[in-house]
N, C-alpha and C positions, 0 to 999 in steps of 0.2 A: 504494500500500500504506500501511497505518497502522502507525506505530511509536510507542513511548514513549521519550522522550529520557532517557538516563542521565547526560548532561552538558549544560551550557549551551552552545548552539551559536548563534553570532551569525547574525542574519537568518533563523533557523529557529524557535527557541524556548528555553524554560528547562527545566532539569532537572525531569522529572516530567510535562511536557506530552505529550499524545498528538497527533501531527501526521500529515498526509498527505504522502508524499514519492513521487518517481518510483521505480518498482521497481528500476531500475538503480542509482540513487544509494543506495537503502536496502541492497540486497544486496551491492553492490561497495564501499561506503564505510562506511556507518553500522554495519551488523551485524558485519562482520569486525573493525572497530576497537573493538567493544563500546561504541559511543556510543549505541546504541539497541537496543530489543528489539521484534521484530515483534508486533503485536497480532492475535490470531486468536480465533475463537469458543471454541476449546478452552483458551486460557490467560487468559481474562478475569479469573478470580478471582485468579490469581497477579499479573496486571497491576495490579489494584486495590490489592493489598497493597504491591507495589513502588512504586506511585505515591505512596501515603501516606508511605512511608519517604523517597522522593526529595524530596517537598515539604518535609518537616521539615528535611532537609539544606539545601535551598535557602533556607529562612528564615534559617538561621545565616549562610549566605554573604551574603545581602542585608544583614544587619546589618554585616558586615565591609566590604562595598562602600560603605555609607552613611558608615561611619567614615572611609574613605579620602576620600570626597567632602568631608566636613567639614574634614579636615586640609588638603587641597589648596586649599580656599576661603580659608584663612588665609595662603597663600603669596603673596609679592610678589617678582618677579624684576626686577632692574634691569640693563640692558645699556648699556655705553658704546660709542659709535661716533663715528668722524670724520664730519664733515659738509661739504657744499659750500654753494653758494648756496641761499638760501631753506630752509636746514636740511635739505636732501635728504641722506639717509644714504649714505655710501660703503659698499657691501655691503648687508647687511640683517640682520634677526633672523629666523631660520628655525625650522621645527619641530625641526630637529636641535639648534639652540642651546638651545631650551626643554627638550628631552628631556635634554640633557647637564646642564643646571642642575638639573633635577628628580632626575636620577640622584645628583647630589652630596648632595641632601637626603634620599636614601633611598627615593624613589618609583620603582617599577619600572613605568613607563608606556610602552606601545608608541608609536612615532612616529606611526603611522596613527591613533591615538586622540586626537592633538592636533589639534583641528579649526581649524587656521589656514588660511584660504582662500588666502592668498598671503603671502610674506615681508613683514615690516614694514620699510618704507623711509623712514619719517619719525619725527622725535622726537615724544614725547608718551606718553600713558598709554593702555593698551589692556586689554581683557578677552578672554581666549581660552578657549573651552569645551574641556573635557577629557572624553572619553567613558570612563566607568568600566565600565559594563556595561549594555547595552541602553538603557533610558530613564534610567538613573542617570548624571548628568553633574555635573562640578565646573566651576568657573570660576576661572581663574588670572589674577592681575593682572600686567601687564607694563609696565615703564617704560623708555623709550629715552632716554638722556641724551647731550648733546653732550660730546665728549671734553674740550675745554678747560674747560667749566663744571664738569665732574666733578672734574678735577684741582685746580681752585681750592678745591673743597670737601674735597679729600683723600679722595675715594671710590675704591673699587676698580672694576676694569673690569666685573666681574660681581658684583652683590650679591644674595645670596639670603637671604630671611627666611622663617621658618616657625615652627611650634610649638617645635621643639627649639632654636632660636636664642636663646630668652630666657635659658636657663641659661648659654649661652656669653657673652652680653652681661654677665650678672651677674659672671661670673668675670673678664672683661676689666676691669671697674671696679675690682676688688680689686687688680689688678696695676698700676694707674696710678701708684702712689707709688714703684714700683721701676723702675730702668732695665731696659729689655727690648729685645730685638731682634725684629724682625718681617720677614716676607717678603711682599711684595705682588705679586700676579700680575695683570698687565694684559693684557687680550685686545683686540687691535685688530681693525678690520673685515677685515683681511687674514688673520686667524686666527693671527698670530704671538703668542708669549707671551714676556714678559720677567720675570725675577724680580729684584726690587730689595731688598736687605737694608739696613735702617736701624736706628738705635738711638734710642729715645725717652729723654729725660732727665726725671727727676722734677722737678716744679715746686718 
């Protein structure tokens, strides 16, 4: 049977597309959930009008998707992990770790859309594709750092940088001349978290 999609459906089509589907799938899933409308000879005129309206709505959605792609392309995530011989990481950096870091930055990305073939188990820099919608993809930069080296640099266990972080960095600079307390969260490869409070003295 032929239907016009009222919503974007992954692996099937975009809003406004006319597609062929199995009768059972169409009548038992798409039509009852109002995800599609059946196309028949008697409703073709109405379908044409509906299609035009749906396509206009899709254009606005695609602008929003592309905006998300641009923002995620600017993000770099750094993860600190303990290592053994030959810098093999104890534990790993998984899709769940990446999703959690993106959540903190305000990105609502499903775990299945983080296209990481397998967990990262070595130090270094990586690029991980993020599926936003159908052919629209972003690419996020990942850095895995040795725990000892990171501590020498005074870095945090998970460092996230994105468009919104620039304002925060500016505010931090203004506070340098005043004594201030801070809490550092360190995440080890075992998933344990420790909060360490310290006071910075003005130079």
